[in-house]
Every structure is written in structure tokens, then in C-alpha cells.
C-alpha positions as CSV (number, residue, x, y, z in Angstrom):
1,X,0.7,10.3,42.5
2,X,-0.2,7.4,40.2
3,X,-0.9,3.8,41.7
4,X,1.3,1.4,39.8
5,X,0.3,-2.5,40.0
6,X,0.1,-5.5,37.6
7,X,-3.2,-4.5,36.2
8,X,-2.7,-0.7,35.8
9,X,0.8,-1.4,34.5
10,X,-0.7,-3.4,31.7
11,X,-3.1,-0.8,30.8
12,X,0.0,1.4,29.6
13,X,0.5,0.6,26.1
14,X,4.1,0.9,26.1
15,X,4.7,-1.7,28.9
16,X,1.7,-4.0,27.6
17,X,3.6,-4.1,24.5
18,X,6.9,-5.3,25.6
19,X,5.1,-8.0,27.7
20,X,3.0,-8.9,24.7
21,X,6.0,-9.0,22.4
22,X,8.2,-11.6,24.5
23,X,5.0,-13.5,25.8
24,X,3.4,-14.6,22.3
25,X,7.0,-14.6,20.3
26,X,8.1,-17.3,22.9
27,X,4.8,-19.0,23.4
28,X,4.1,-19.4,19.5
29,X,7.7,-21.3,19.1
30,X,7.6,-25.1,18.7
31,X,9.0,-26.6,21.9
32,X,10.9,-29.9,20.9
33,X,11.4,-32.6,23.3
34,X,14.6,-34.2,22.3
35,X,16.8,-37.5,23.6
36,X,20.5,-37.5,23.0
37,X,21.9,-40.9,21.3
38,X,24.8,-42.6,21.6
39,X,25.8,-41.8,18.4
40,X,26.3,-37.9,19.0
41,X,22.7,-37.5,17.5
42,X,19.4,-36.7,19.1
43,X,15.9,-37.9,18.6
44,X,12.6,-36.0,19.0
45,X,10.3,-37.7,21.2
46,X,6.7,-36.8,20.3
47,X,4.9,-40.4,21.7
48,X,6.4,-38.8,25.1
49,X,3.2,-37.2,27.4
50,X,5.6,-34.3,28.1
51,X,5.5,-33.5,24.2
52,X,1.8,-33.1,24.3
53,X,1.5,-31.2,27.4
54,X,4.1,-28.3,26.0
55,X,3.1,-28.7,22.5
56,X,-1.0,-29.5,22.3
57,X,-2.9,-29.6,25.2
58,X,-1.6,-28.4,28.9
59,X,-4.8,-29.4,30.6
60,X,-8.4,-30.3,29.4
61,X,-9.3,-26.6,29.7
62,X,-6.2,-24.7,28.0
63,X,-3.9,-25.3,25.1
64,X,-0.3,-25.4,25.3
65,X,-0.1,-21.9,23.9
66,X,-2.5,-20.6,26.2
67,X,-0.6,-22.1,29.3
68,X,2.5,-20.9,28.3
69,X,1.4,-17.5,27.0
70,X,0.0,-16.9,30.5
71,X,3.0,-18.2,32.3
72,X,5.5,-16.1,30.5
73,X,3.2,-12.7,30.7
74,X,3.6,-13.7,34.6
75,X,7.1,-14.0,34.2
76,X,7.6,-10.9,32.5
77,X,6.0,-8.4,34.5
78,X,5.9,-10.1,38.0
79,X,9.1,-12.0,37.7
80,X,7.6,-15.3,38.8
81,X,5.6,-17.9,36.7
82,X,3.8,-20.9,38.5
83,X,2.0,-24.0,37.4
84,X,0.8,-27.0,39.2
85,X,2.1,-30.1,37.8
86,X,-0.5,-33.3,37.8
87,X,1.6,-36.7,38.3
88,X,-0.2,-39.9,36.7
89,X,0.5,-43.1,38.3
90,X,3.3,-44.0,35.9
91,X,5.3,-40.6,37.1
92,X,4.4,-38.8,34.0
93,X,3.2,-35.2,34.0
94,X,-0.5,-35.5,33.1
95,X,-1.4,-31.9,33.2
96,X,-0.3,-28.3,34.1
97,X,-2.7,-25.9,35.8
98,X,-1.8,-22.2,36.1
99,X,-1.3,-20.2,39.6
100,X,-1.7,-17.0,40.3
101,X,1.8,-15.1,40.7
102,X,0.8,-12.5,43.2
103,X,2.1,-13.2,47.0
104,X,-1.5,-13.3,48.3
105,X,-2.0,-16.2,46.1
106,X,1.1,-18.2,46.0
107,X,4.2,-17.7,48.4
108,X,7.2,-20.0,49.1
109,X,7.9,-21.4,52.5
110,X,9.6,-24.2,54.2
111,X,8.1,-26.9,56.2
112,X,10.5,-29.2,58.2
113,X,13.1,-28.1,55.9
114,X,11.6,-29.1,52.6
115,X,10.4,-26.3,50.1
116,X,6.7,-26.0,49.6
117,X,4.4,-23.6,47.9
118,X,1.6,-22.2,49.8
119,X,-1.3,-21.4,46.8
120,X,-4.7,-20.6,46.9
121,X,-7.0,-21.9,44.5
122,X,-10.1,-19.8,43.1
123,X,-13.2,-21.0,45.3
124,X,-11.3,-22.4,48.1
125,X,-10.9,-20.3,51.5
126,X,-7.8,-21.8,53.1
127,X,-4.3,-22.4,51.1
128,X,-3.0,-25.6,50.0
129,X,0.8,-26.8,50.7
130,X,2.2,-28.0,47.4
131,X,5.7,-29.7,47.4
132,X,8.3,-28.4,45.1
133,X,8.1,-31.2,42.6
134,X,4.5,-30.5,42.0
135,X,5.0,-26.9,41.0
136,X,6.7,-25.6,37.7
137,X,8.4,-22.5,38.4
138,X,9.5,-20.1,35.8
139,X,11.5,-17.2,37.6
140,X,13.4,-14.0,36.5
141,X,16.2,-14.0,38.9
142,X,17.9,-10.9,37.7
143,X,18.3,-8.9,41.1
144,X,16.4,-11.9,42.9
145,X,16.7,-13.7,46.0
146,X,17.6,-17.0,44.3
147,X,14.1,-18.9,45.2
148,X,11.9,-16.5,43.8
149,X,12.1,-14.0,40.7
150,X,12.5,-10.0,40.8
151,X,9.4,-8.1,39.4
152,X,10.6,-5.8,36.6
153,X,7.6,-3.9,37.3
154,X,8.6,-3.6,40.9
155,X,12.2,-2.5,39.8
156,X,10.9,0.1,37.7
157,X,7.9,1.6,39.5
158,X,8.7,5.1,38.6
159,X,9.2,4.7,35.3
160,X,6.1,2.9,34.6
161,X,4.1,5.3,37.0
162,X,5.6,8.3,34.9
163,X,4.3,6.9,31.6
164,X,0.9,6.2,33.4
165,X,0.7,9.6,34.3
166,X,1.8,11.3,31.1
167,X,-1.1,9.0,29.8
168,X,-3.6,10.1,32.0
169,X,-2.3,13.6,31.6
170,X,-2.7,13.3,27.7
171,X,-6.2,11.9,28.3
172,X,-7.3,15.2,30.5
173,X,-5.7,17.5,28.0
174,X,-7.2,16.3,25.1
175,X,-10.5,15.3,26.6
176,X,-11.4,18.3,28.2
177,X,-12.2,21.0,25.3
178,X,-13.4,23.6,27.5
179,X,-9.5,23.8,28.9
180,X,-8.6,27.9,28.6
181,X,-6.8,28.0,25.5
182,X,-8.0,31.5,25.7
183,X,-9.6,34.1,27.9
184,X,-12.8,36.2,27.5
185,X,-12.2,40.0,28.6
186,X,-15.3,42.0,29.4
187,X,-15.4,45.7,29.7
188,X,-17.3,45.8,32.7
189,X,-18.5,43.5,35.6
190,X,-20.7,40.5,35.0
191,X,-23.3,39.5,37.2
192,X,-23.4,36.1,38.8
193,X,-26.2,35.0,36.7
194,X,-24.6,36.4,33.5
195,X,-21.4,34.5,34.6
196,X,-23.4,31.2,35.0
197,X,-25.1,31.4,31.5
198,X,-21.7,32.6,30.0
199,X,-19.8,29.3,31.2
200,X,-22.8,27.3,30.4
201,X,-22.6,28.6,27.0
202,X,-19.2,27.9,26.5
203,X,-19.0,24.3,27.9
204,X,-22.0,23.5,25.8
205,X,-20.6,25.1,22.3
206,X,-17.2,24.2,22.8
207,X,-16.7,21.5,25.3
208,X,-15.4,18.1,23.9
209,X,-13.3,17.2,21.0
210,X,-16.4,17.3,18.5
211,X,-17.1,21.0,19.2
212,X,-13.4,21.9,18.8
213,X,-12.6,25.3,16.8
214,X,-16.4,26.2,16.2
215,X,-17.1,29.9,16.0
216,X,-18.1,32.0,18.9
217,X,-19.9,35.5,18.6
218,X,-19.2,37.6,21.2
219,X,-21.3,40.3,22.9
220,X,-21.1,43.7,24.9
221,X,-17.6,44.6,24.0
222,X,-16.0,41.2,24.9
223,X,-12.4,40.2,23.9
224,X,-10.6,37.0,23.2
225,X,-7.2,36.8,24.3
226,X,-5.4,33.4,23.5
227,X,-3.0,31.8,26.1
228,X,0.2,30.3,24.9
229,X,0.9,26.6,25.3
230,X,3.4,26.1,28.2
231,X,7.0,24.6,26.8
232,X,6.4,21.3,29.1
233,X,2.8,20.7,27.4
234,X,4.3,21.2,24.2
235,X,6.5,19.0,24.6
236,X,4.0,15.9,25.7
237,X,4.4,14.2,22.1
238,X,8.2,13.9,22.9
239,X,7.8,12.5,26.2
240,X,5.7,9.9,25.3
241,X,8.1,8.8,22.4
242,X,10.8,8.8,25.1
243,X,9.1,6.6,27.2
244,X,8.4,4.0,24.3
245,X,12.2,3.6,24.5
246,X,12.4,3.4,28.1
247,X,10.0,0.7,28.4
248,X,12.0,-1.3,25.5
249,X,15.3,-0.8,27.5
250,X,13.9,-2.4,30.3
251,X,13.2,-5.5,28.7
252,X,16.2,-5.1,26.2
253,X,13.6,-5.1,23.3
254,X,14.3,-3.9,19.8
255,X,12.3,-0.2,19.7
256,X,10.6,-1.3,16.0
257,X,9.3,-4.2,18.1
258,X,7.0,-2.1,19.8
259,X,6.0,0.3,17.3
260,X,9.2,2.9,17.3
261,X,10.6,2.8,13.9
262,X,12.6,6.2,14.3
263,X,15.7,4.4,14.1
264,X,14.6,1.6,11.4
265,X,15.2,1.6,7.8
266,X,14.5,-0.8,5.0
267,X,18.1,-2.0,5.2
268,X,18.3,-2.7,8.9
269,X,15.2,-4.0,9.6
270,X,16.0,-7.6,9.0
271,X,19.2,-7.2,11.1
272,X,17.2,-5.8,13.8
273,X,14.8,-8.7,13.8
274,X,17.6,-11.2,14.1
275,X,19.0,-9.3,17.0
276,X,15.4,-9.5,18.8
277,X,15.7,-13.2,18.3
278,X,19.3,-13.5,19.7
279,X,19.3,-11.0,22.1
280,X,15.8,-10.6,23.4
281,X,14.1,-13.9,23.2
282,X,17.1,-16.1,24.1
283,X,17.7,-15.4,27.3
284,X,14.2,-16.3,28.1
285,X,14.3,-19.2,25.9
286,X,17.4,-20.7,27.8
287,X,15.7,-20.0,31.3
288,X,12.6,-21.8,30.3
289,X,14.1,-24.6,28.8
290,X,16.2,-25.4,32.0
291,X,13.2,-24.7,34.2
292,X,11.4,-27.3,32.4
293,X,14.2,-29.8,32.6
294,X,14.3,-29.1,36.4
295,X,10.8,-29.7,37.0
296,X,9.5,-32.4,34.4
297,X,12.7,-34.7,34.1
298,X,13.5,-37.3,36.8
299,X,16.8,-37.6,38.1
300,X,17.9,-40.4,35.9
301,X,16.6,-38.4,32.6
302,X,18.4,-35.4,33.0
303,X,21.5,-36.4,31.5
304,X,19.9,-37.7,28.0
305,X,16.7,-35.9,27.8
306,X,16.2,-31.9,26.9
307,X,13.6,-29.5,25.9
308,X,14.3,-27.0,23.2
309,X,12.7,-24.2,21.5
310,X,12.8,-24.1,17.5
311,X,13.9,-20.8,16.4
312,X,15.0,-21.7,12.9
313,X,11.9,-20.0,11.5
314,X,12.9,-16.6,13.3
315,X,16.4,-16.7,12.1
316,X,15.8,-17.3,8.7
317,X,16.9,-14.5,6.3
318,X,15.6,-13.4,3.0
319,X,15.1,-15.8,0.5
320,X,18.2,-15.4,-1.4
321,X,20.6,-15.5,1.4
322,X,18.8,-18.4,2.8
323,X,19.0,-20.8,-0.6
324,X,22.4,-19.4,-0.9
325,X,23.1,-21.0,2.4
326,X,21.7,-24.3,1.4
327,X,23.7,-24.4,-1.7
328,X,26.9,-24.1,0.4
329,X,25.8,-26.7,2.9
330,X,25.0,-29.1,0.1
331,X,27.8,-28.4,-1.9
332,X,30.4,-29.1,1.2
333,X,28.8,-31.9,2.3
334,X,27.1,-31.1,5.5
335,X,23.5,-30.7,4.2
336,X,21.6,-33.2,2.5
337,X,18.6,-32.8,0.1
338,X,16.4,-34.3,3.1
339,X,18.2,-31.8,5.5
340,X,16.9,-28.6,3.4
341,X,13.5,-29.7,2.9
342,X,12.9,-30.2,6.4
343,X,14.2,-27.1,7.1
344,X,11.8,-25.6,4.4
345,X,9.1,-27.7,6.0
346,X,8.8,-30.1,3.1
347,X,8.5,-33.6,2.9
348,X,11.7,-36.0,2.3
349,X,12.1,-37.7,-0.7
350,X,13.6,-40.9,-1.8
351,X,17.2,-40.7,-1.8
352,X,17.8,-37.6,-0.3
353,X,19.8,-38.5,2.3
354,X,23.0,-38.9,0.7
355,X,25.9,-36.3,1.4
356,X,28.2,-34.7,-1.4
357,X,31.9,-34.0,-1.1
358,X,34.1,-31.9,-3.5
359,X,36.3,-34.1,-5.7
360,X,39.7,-32.1,-5.0
361,X,39.3,-32.7,-1.1
362,X,41.1,-35.2,1.1
363,X,41.4,-36.1,4.3
364,X,43.7,-34.3,6.9
365,X,47.0,-35.8,7.0
366,X,46.2,-38.3,4.0
367,X,48.5,-39.0,1.3
368,X,46.8,-37.7,-1.7
369,X,43.7,-39.5,-1.3
370,X,40.6,-39.1,-3.3
371,X,36.9,-40.0,-3.1
372,X,36.6,-43.8,-3.8
373,X,40.1,-44.5,-2.3
374,X,39.3,-44.0,1.4
375,X,37.3,-47.2,1.4
376,X,38.8,-49.3,-1.2
377,X,37.2,-52.1,-3.2
378,X,38.2,-55.7,-3.4
379,X,41.0,-56.2,-6.8
380,X,38.7,-57.4,-9.7
381,X,39.9,-60.4,-11.8
382,X,41.8,-59.4,-15.1
383,X,39.0,-60.1,-17.2
384,X,36.3,-58.1,-15.3
385,X,38.8,-55.3,-14.9
386,X,39.6,-54.9,-18.6
387,X,35.5,-55.1,-19.4
388,X,35.0,-52.5,-16.8
389,X,37.9,-50.3,-17.9
390,X,36.7,-50.5,-21.5
391,X,33.1,-49.5,-20.4
392,X,34.6,-46.6,-18.7
393,X,36.6,-45.4,-21.5
394,X,33.6,-45.8,-24.0
395,X,31.4,-44.1,-21.6
396,X,33.8,-41.0,-21.1
397,X,34.2,-40.8,-24.9
398,X,30.4,-40.8,-25.4
399,X,30.4,-38.0,-22.6
400,X,32.8,-36.0,-24.7
401,X,30.8,-36.5,-27.9
402,X,27.7,-35.6,-26.0
403,X,29.2,-32.2,-24.7
404,X,30.4,-31.1,-28.2
405,X,26.9,-31.6,-29.4
406,X,25.6,-29.3,-26.6
407,X,28.2,-26.9,-27.3
408,X,27.5,-27.1,-30.8
409,X,23.7,-26.8,-30.3
410,X,24.1,-23.7,-28.1
411,X,26.8,-21.7,-30.0
412,X,25.0,-22.5,-33.5
413,X,22.4,-19.4,-33.2
414,X,25.1,-17.3,-32.0
415,X,27.4,-18.1,-34.9
416,X,24.4,-17.8,-37.6
417,X,23.5,-14.5,-36.2
418,X,27.2,-13.1,-36.5
419,X,27.7,-14.5,-40.0
420,X,24.2,-13.1,-41.1
421,X,25.1,-9.7,-39.9
422,X,28.7,-9.6,-41.8
423,X,27.0,-10.7,-45.4
424,X,24.2,-8.1,-44.9
425,X,27.0,-5.6,-44.4
426,X,29.0,-6.7,-47.2
427,X,25.5,-6.5,-49.4
428,X,24.8,-3.2,-48.4
429,X,28.4,-2.1,-49.2
430,X,28.1,-3.5,-52.7
431,X,24.8,-1.7,-53.1
432,X,26.0,1.7,-52.5
433,X,29.0,1.1,-54.6
434,X,26.7,0.0,-57.4
435,X,24.8,3.4,-57.1
436,X,27.9,5.4,-56.8
437,X,30.2,4.3,-59.7
438,X,27.7,2.5,-62.2
439,X,24.4,4.2,-61.8
440,X,25.2,7.7,-61.3
441,X,29.1,7.8,-62.3
442,X,29.6,5.2,-64.9
443,X,32.9,4.7,-63.3
444,X,33.7,1.0,-63.8
445,X,37.6,1.4,-62.5
446,X,35.8,3.0,-59.5
447,X,33.5,0.4,-58.8
């Protein structure tokens, strides 16, 4: 008995929370635009107009975040998100304009075998036919037809409707303070006028939350008999909590992301946050990236250009674990100082691109090669080699001496303290012996 549509579903907090979590978390992620290099690496294209459309400003009236938030919310609830692509004379997209996703506003059709989108722009009486290359179409094809996405709201109308019905029941249950939590028993029969005055008096004195639990004085032998709460009404809160988990299951969201912390602890909340990125957001991210590639790249660009969401910030663990990972990557030679600084949003430093490798490592299949022998240097003349070897030996001897000095300086306080404690113990023993044998006992032999 509850009407369910896009607007009413968004008034249901559990459904709204699921759509909001996915939309905001995806829309806030940096959307990067890369070119694959022949060397195997990639280069970020910040000067390309498409980067600005998805990162800064989608059109003169909307930021990139606002457009992405709107399209993803349409995608989550209705299964489709549409945006009109405005192309410039150079063949680049100049703006992205959102289109309403309902069937009355946007609909797919074929005209002479070509796919078109029939869309109605606010203020225009008739629909316009936009060819497919002028529309960015995000779609949730889980259960869809292949051309249009399937609405998760449409697939789960009963669950959302049940939540809305529970919400309306709770509003009525708690808002109507005059609900018979009990009955008044009168020994005689009330006239119509007396019944009317009694009813008005009760509603005036006890109706609404502000008048709940006020004292009522009964006259003429009236008695108050409380009415027990039916079991199905007593389970109202449990039903509400269950519905939160039901909505989370529909969108595959970790319950703690929508406010249900019953299964969360301080020990597993971080792991659940990582699972939110990997299992909840990642499928949406892949679908959006591939839709952008299909709509915004020319056929000749699809092999070397790509869109990628930056999720590194969401996947970072705690401070100690993150820095421990950096240390391992640095020691084993696959992270440089500047790589680490970029991951921490810090500026690079001069000389920070060099990589390290352990001294005891060799190439697979190599014959005991060490660092420096992989790319051998030309042989030096005898005199030059002797000078270099002499300098190396002298520097090695100086390093040993410096190491000994550092060791001595670090150990000297420990040795001084140990010796002092030994001397103090001996002094105390001598003092006790003097008191025992010489002062009190006059016993030189015992001393």
C-alpha cells in the first residue's frame, strides 16, 4: 500500500544512505587521464581538455564533482546515468550536460538502424534525437537488456516499500500520543455531550509527544486499564535495523558505512573500510572508466589512452603499516624517495629518483655477479688503479677507526656506570666491616 518511485525511495534513510555513500565516495576520487608509453610506463595528460571536464569543470554551470555525483546517483538508483556531450570544432568534448534518466525524459530508439537517444530538455515542448556519439551513458547492466541498465530500485520495490511502510508506521505510532495505550472504564453510561468533553480533554492534555506521561485525574468512579503493546509493534526497532542490512545487501555495502556498527569493532573497522573500496566501489569504478573510454575517446586513441580513478588514498592503512610498506619497497629497489613522497602528496626532491638494491642480490642465472659488475667500467691504467686502490684502502681504514670511536663513545657511559656501581658496592662492604670488627668488636683479625 505504499507508492514507491525515485523520489519516495530517496526519502527512505537506508536507501538514501546507500546511494549517497557510493555516489559521494566515487565522485570525490581523483579521475586521472593517462597515456601509455612505448617504454611500458604511463604519463598523465593534464593539458588535455577531457581531464579538465572530469576533474575541474564539467560545463559552465556545474563542477566536475557535481556532475559526477548527479550521474552516479542516477546510476545507483535508476540503473542509468546520461550526459549530453558537447563537441568542439577540433573534435574534443567541450562540456558535459546532465540528462534526466526517467523514461519520460530520455529513451533509446533506433532510427534507420542507428542508435539515438530521445531526450527532453527542460523548457522545450518536444524531444530531441541525439545520436549515440553525443551521449555519455553510464548503465548498471546487472539484470539489464544490454542497451539500458536495470534499476535496483525497480528490482527491489517490495523491500524499499516495506521500509517506507515501516517508516510511516513509526511516524504515526510515535506522533499520535492519544493512541489508546489504555482504556477508561466508567461505571455508568456517558451522554454524547459528556463523551465529547472527555475526548477533547484527553486529546488536549495528552495528545502529542510534548504531553506524554502527564498526570490525569479521573472522576465519577472512572478507572484506567492499560493496554499491552502487541508483539509485532514491540519488534518495530528490530525491523528497522533489519531493513538497514537489507538495503546494504542490495548495494553490497559494508553495514558500518550506512550507520550499522553492530558487527564492527576497533579491530576490524579498518579491514571493513578496505573491503568497501575493493568489493563495493571497485565494480562501479571499472564500469564508469570503461564507459568514459567508450564515449570520450576516438577509435585511434582507445589503444593508448585511458581513464583511471585514484583510490590510493582510500586503500592506505594505518600510519605504521603504511610506512613499513614504504621501507620494504625502498630497500628492495622498486620504490624511490620521490615515489614515496608522491604517494604521501609531498613534492619531489633533487636526486630522489634513484633506486636501491641489496648488496647480496644477483641476477637470475648470473655467475655470482654483484653490483658494479653488471655494467663493468673500462680498465684503468696501472698507476691510476694503484692510486684508486690506495685511496679505497685508506678510506676503509678511516671508516674502521671512525666506527671504533663511535662504538667507544656509545659504550663509555655504560662502562662508567657499571664500574661506579662495582666501586660503590665494595666501599659499602668495607664500611660495614669497619663498623662490625674495628669499631664494635675490636677484632683486627676478623676485619
